[in-house]
MIKE-80590 format. One record per residue (C-alpha): residue number from 1; residue in one letter; x negated, y negated, z negated. Coordinates in steps of 0.05 Angstrom, whole numbers. Example, Ala and Ser with C-alpha at 12.3 -4.5 7.8 and 13.67 -1.06 7.14 Angstrom:
2
<r i="1" aa="a" east="-246" north="90" up="-156"/>
<r i="2" aa="s" east="-273" north="21" up="-143"/>
//
This chain:
102
<r i="1" aa="m" east="-1654" north="-1927" up="-1881"/>
<r i="2" aa="s" east="-1582" north="-1904" up="-1889"/>
<r i="3" aa="l" east="-1532" north="-1946" up="-1928"/>
<r i="4" aa="i" east="-1524" north="-1892" up="-1981"/>
<r i="5" aa="r" east="-1600" north="-1888" up="-1991"/>
<r i="6" aa="e" east="-1604" north="-1964" up="-1997"/>
<r i="7" aa="l" east="-1548" north="-1966" up="-2048"/>
<r i="8" aa="f" east="-1579" north="-1911" up="-2089"/>
<r i="9" aa="l" east="-1646" north="-1945" up="-2088"/>
<r i="10" aa="g" east="-1613" north="-2007" up="-2117"/>
<r i="11" aa="f" east="-1582" north="-1965" up="-2172"/>
<r i="12" aa="i" east="-1649" north="-1931" up="-2185"/>
<r i="13" aa="k" east="-1683" north="-1999" up="-2191"/>
<r i="14" aa="l" east="-1631" north="-2020" up="-2243"/>
<r i="15" aa="h" east="-1644" north="-1956" up="-2281"/>
<r i="16" aa="i" east="-1719" north="-1969" up="-2279"/>
<r i="17" aa="l" east="-1711" north="-2040" up="-2304"/>
<r i="18" aa="y" east="-1663" north="-2019" up="-2359"/>
<r i="19" aa="h" east="-1708" north="-1964" up="-2386"/>
<r i="20" aa="a" east="-1771" north="-2006" up="-2380"/>
<r i="21" aa="g" east="-1734" north="-2058" up="-2422"/>
<r i="22" aa="q" east="-1720" north="-2006" up="-2477"/>
<r i="23" aa="e" east="-1792" north="-1981" up="-2483"/>
<r i="24" aa="p" east="-1853" north="-1970" up="-2438"/>
<r i="25" aa="i" east="-1839" north="-1915" up="-2388"/>
<r i="26" aa="y" east="-1881" north="-1871" up="-2342"/>
<r i="27" aa="g" east="-1867" north="-1838" up="-2276"/>
<r i="28" aa="v" east="-1856" north="-1765" up="-2295"/>
<r i="29" aa="w" east="-1810" north="-1783" up="-2352"/>
<r i="30" aa="l" east="-1772" north="-1830" up="-2306"/>
<r i="31" aa="m" east="-1763" north="-1776" up="-2253"/>
<r i="32" aa="e" east="-1734" north="-1730" up="-2306"/>
<r i="33" aa="e" east="-1688" north="-1785" up="-2333"/>
<r i="34" aa="l" east="-1663" north="-1803" up="-2264"/>
<r i="35" aa="a" east="-1652" north="-1729" up="-2248"/>
<r i="36" aa="e" east="-1604" north="-1727" up="-2307"/>
<r i="37" aa="h" east="-1563" north="-1779" up="-2270"/>
<r i="38" aa="g" east="-1564" north="-1739" up="-2206"/>
<r i="39" aa="y" east="-1621" north="-1776" up="-2170"/>
<r i="40" aa="q" east="-1672" north="-1728" up="-2142"/>
<r i="41" aa="l" east="-1733" north="-1772" up="-2129"/>
<r i="42" aa="s" east="-1800" north="-1750" up="-2103"/>
<r i="43" aa="a" east="-1864" north="-1782" up="-2129"/>
<r i="44" aa="g" east="-1870" north="-1810" up="-2058"/>
<r i="45" aa="t" east="-1807" north="-1851" up="-2069"/>
<r i="46" aa="l" east="-1814" north="-1867" up="-2143"/>
<r i="47" aa="y" east="-1885" north="-1892" up="-2147"/>
<r i="48" aa="p" east="-1880" north="-1941" up="-2089"/>
<r i="49" aa="t" east="-1816" north="-1968" up="-2121"/>
<r i="50" aa="l" east="-1852" north="-1978" up="-2187"/>
<r i="51" aa="h" east="-1911" north="-2011" up="-2152"/>
<r i="52" aa="s" east="-1863" north="-2056" up="-2114"/>
<r i="53" aa="l" east="-1827" north="-2077" up="-2178"/>
<r i="54" aa="e" east="-1895" north="-2091" up="-2210"/>
<r i="55" aa="k" east="-1919" north="-2131" up="-2150"/>
<r i="56" aa="e" east="-1854" north="-2173" up="-2153"/>
<r i="57" aa="d" east="-1869" north="-2186" up="-2227"/>
<r i="58" aa="y" east="-1809" north="-2148" up="-2254"/>
<r i="59" aa="l" east="-1854" north="-2096" up="-2288"/>
<r i="60" aa="m" east="-1923" north="-2097" up="-2318"/>
<r i="61" aa="s" east="-1966" north="-2036" up="-2327"/>
<r i="62" aa="e" east="-2017" north="-2011" up="-2377"/>
<r i="63" aa="k" east="-2059" north="-1948" up="-2372"/>
<r i="64" aa="k" east="-2063" north="-1904" up="-2433"/>
<r i="65" aa="v" east="-2099" north="-1838" up="-2445"/>
<r i="66" aa="v" east="-2050" north="-1784" up="-2469"/>
<r i="67" aa="d" east="-2075" north="-1714" up="-2481"/>
<r i="68" aa="g" east="-2138" north="-1729" up="-2442"/>
<r i="69" aa="k" east="-2101" north="-1755" up="-2381"/>
<r i="70" aa="t" east="-2093" north="-1827" up="-2360"/>
<r i="71" aa="r" east="-2020" north="-1846" up="-2355"/>
<r i="72" aa="k" east="-1993" north="-1912" up="-2328"/>
<r i="73" aa="y" east="-1937" north="-1941" up="-2371"/>
<r i="74" aa="y" east="-1890" north="-1994" up="-2345"/>
<r i="75" aa="a" east="-1854" north="-2047" up="-2386"/>
<r i="76" aa="l" east="-1805" north="-2102" up="-2367"/>
<r i="77" aa="t" east="-1831" north="-2172" up="-2356"/>
<r i="78" aa="p" east="-1790" north="-2235" up="-2371"/>
<r i="79" aa="e" east="-1774" north="-2239" up="-2295"/>
<r i="80" aa="g" east="-1753" north="-2166" up="-2299"/>
<r i="81" aa="r" east="-1707" north="-2183" up="-2357"/>
<r i="82" aa="k" east="-1674" north="-2238" up="-2316"/>
<r i="83" aa="a" east="-1666" north="-2190" up="-2257"/>
<r i="84" aa="l" east="-1636" north="-2136" up="-2301"/>
<r i="85" aa="d" east="-1587" north="-2185" up="-2333"/>
<r i="86" aa="k" east="-1565" north="-2209" up="-2264"/>
<r i="87" aa="g" east="-1561" north="-2138" up="-2237"/>
<r i="88" aa="r" east="-1520" north="-2116" up="-2297"/>
<r i="89" aa="e" east="-1473" north="-2174" up="-2288"/>
<r i="90" aa="k" east="-1463" north="-2159" up="-2214"/>
<r i="91" aa="a" east="-1455" north="-2083" up="-2227"/>
<r i="92" aa="v" east="-1401" north="-2095" up="-2279"/>
<r i="93" aa="e" east="-1366" north="-2145" up="-2234"/>
<r i="94" aa="l" east="-1367" north="-2095" up="-2176"/>
<r i="95" aa="l" east="-1345" north="-2037" up="-2220"/>
<r i="96" aa="n" east="-1286" north="-2076" up="-2246"/>
<r i="97" aa="e" east="-1266" north="-2095" up="-2175"/>
<r i="98" aa="i" east="-1272" north="-2024" up="-2151"/>
<r i="99" aa="r" east="-1231" north="-1998" up="-2210"/>
<r i="100" aa="e" east="-1176" north="-2049" up="-2197"/>
<r i="101" aa="g" east="-1172" north="-2026" up="-2124"/>
<r i="102" aa="n" east="-1149" north="-1956" up="-2143"/>
//
């Protein structure tokens, strides 16, 4: 995996945790939201990332039927909240450092 891809995947995970902390989210909505930030994700990248975050206890999921279709919604867990808070802290620290370097 290239360095740029690894960095972007970290940013994407922070986006996922952030939005899952605001309200339950689902894959298609998340792909559209991330596209607004310039991330073009395929389902083959997004869903394994969501499953990984769930397996690591950062997200929990619940299936709901919407318009006759079953949709899996993801929400932030307490561990996910801790990870988001730490990630936010580190992102702000890095951004401040990068800004000062210019």
